[in-house]
C-alpha distance (Angstrom), angle and dihedral (degrees) to the residues before:
residue distance angle dihedral
T1 . . .
A2 3.78 . .
F3 3.78 127.1 .
R4 3.80 130.6 -169.8
A5 3.79 128.8 -146.3
V6 3.80 139.5 171.1
V7 3.80 124.0 -133.0
G8 3.79 111.2 -102.9
Y9 3.81 96.5 17.0
A10 3.79 122.5 101.1
T11 3.80 110.1 -116.8
S12 3.79 123.5 -161.6
V13 3.80 112.4 -146.6
D14 3.81 114.8 -160.7
L15 3.80 111.0 -154.8
S16 3.81 96.8 163.2
G17 3.82 93.9 112.8
L18 3.79 95.0 55.8
A19 3.80 118.4 99.8
F20 3.82 97.2 -136.9
V21 3.80 94.9 56.9
R22 3.79 117.2 104.7
G23 3.78 126.5 -174.1
G24 3.79 111.1 -86.7
A25 3.81 94.6 16.3
T26 3.80 118.2 157.8
V27 3.81 116.2 -132.0
K28 3.81 136.5 -171.2
W29 3.82 138.9 166.3
T30 3.79 126.5 -117.0
P31 3.83 130.1 -171.0
E32 3.80 116.4 -94.3
V33 3.78 91.9 -129.7
S34 3.79 89.7 63.0
P35 3.80 109.7 18.8
N36 3.80 92.1 -175.5
C37 3.77 106.0 156.9
S38 3.81 91.8 -174.9
A39 3.83 91.9 63.0
P40 3.81 117.6 101.2
A41 3.79 115.5 -90.0
D42 3.79 114.0 -89.0
V43 3.80 111.6 -126.6
A44 3.83 89.1 -153.3
L45 3.82 87.1 61.2
G46 3.80 93.9 50.7
G47 3.81 99.3 -87.5
E48 3.80 122.1 -119.8
Q49 3.79 118.8 -33.5
V50 3.80 131.7 -173.1
L51 3.79 114.0 -133.3
S52 3.78 115.9 -115.2
D53 3.80 114.1 -166.2
G54 3.81 87.6 -14.7
A55 3.81 95.5 -55.0
A56 3.80 138.2 96.1
E57 3.79 132.9 -170.9
F58 3.80 120.4 -131.5
N59 3.80 130.3 -172.3
F60 3.80 108.8 -159.8
T61 3.79 119.9 -158.7
T62 3.80 98.7 -177.0
P63 3.81 130.3 53.0
G64 3.79 124.0 -128.3
F65 3.76 145.5 128.1
N66 3.79 135.6 -107.3
F67 3.79 97.7 13.4
R68 3.82 105.3 177.5
L69 3.79 125.2 -130.9
C70 3.80 119.5 -124.1
H71 3.81 121.3 -168.6
L72 3.79 137.0 -167.1
N73 3.78 113.6 -162.3
P74 3.80 119.7 -156.3
G75 3.80 109.3 -83.8
A76 3.81 93.9 20.2
S77 3.80 118.4 121.9
A78 3.82 99.2 -146.0
F79 3.79 142.6 21.7
A80 3.81 116.0 -97.0
E81 3.80 129.6 -158.9
A82 3.78 115.4 -108.8
E83 3.79 104.8 -132.6
D84 3.81 114.5 -122.0
V85 3.82 96.5 -1.7
V86 3.81 110.1 126.0
V87 3.78 141.0 156.4
D88 3.80 128.1 -149.5
V89 3.80 112.9 -154.0
Y90 3.79 118.0 -157.4
A91 3.80 129.5 -161.5
V92 3.79 121.5 -144.9
T93 3.78 105.2 -138.2
G94 3.79 103.9 166.4
T95 3.75 144.6 27.3
D96 3.81 96.0 -93.9
R97 3.77 113.0 100.6
V98 3.77 128.2 -155.8
F99 3.77 117.1 -163.1
V100 3.78 119.9 -158.1
P101 3.79 115.2 -163.2
A102 3.80 115.2 -122.5
G103 3.79 110.4 -88.5
A104 3.81 94.1 18.5
E105 3.79 113.8 134.8
């Protein structure tokens, strides 16, 4: 599952359809180059968020690709990496705008 976000814009990520998600889980993103789910949450990657109705809102402040999702379900003792769940975060650096229709890949 791949998500897209833009630096500086709040992005709601709906994880309710994924099997590993439990109500009240805490989620965070970690860089692909070091998918260390035990590392503290990176504020530039939206910090830690608690899922509400299967979704969480992130506000990214740094661009990058293939950030990996880590999750901590209620009762679990440590964060775990969610296999194949990534986000690409884009930065808008000019006045040209590219619009991608919803659902376009």
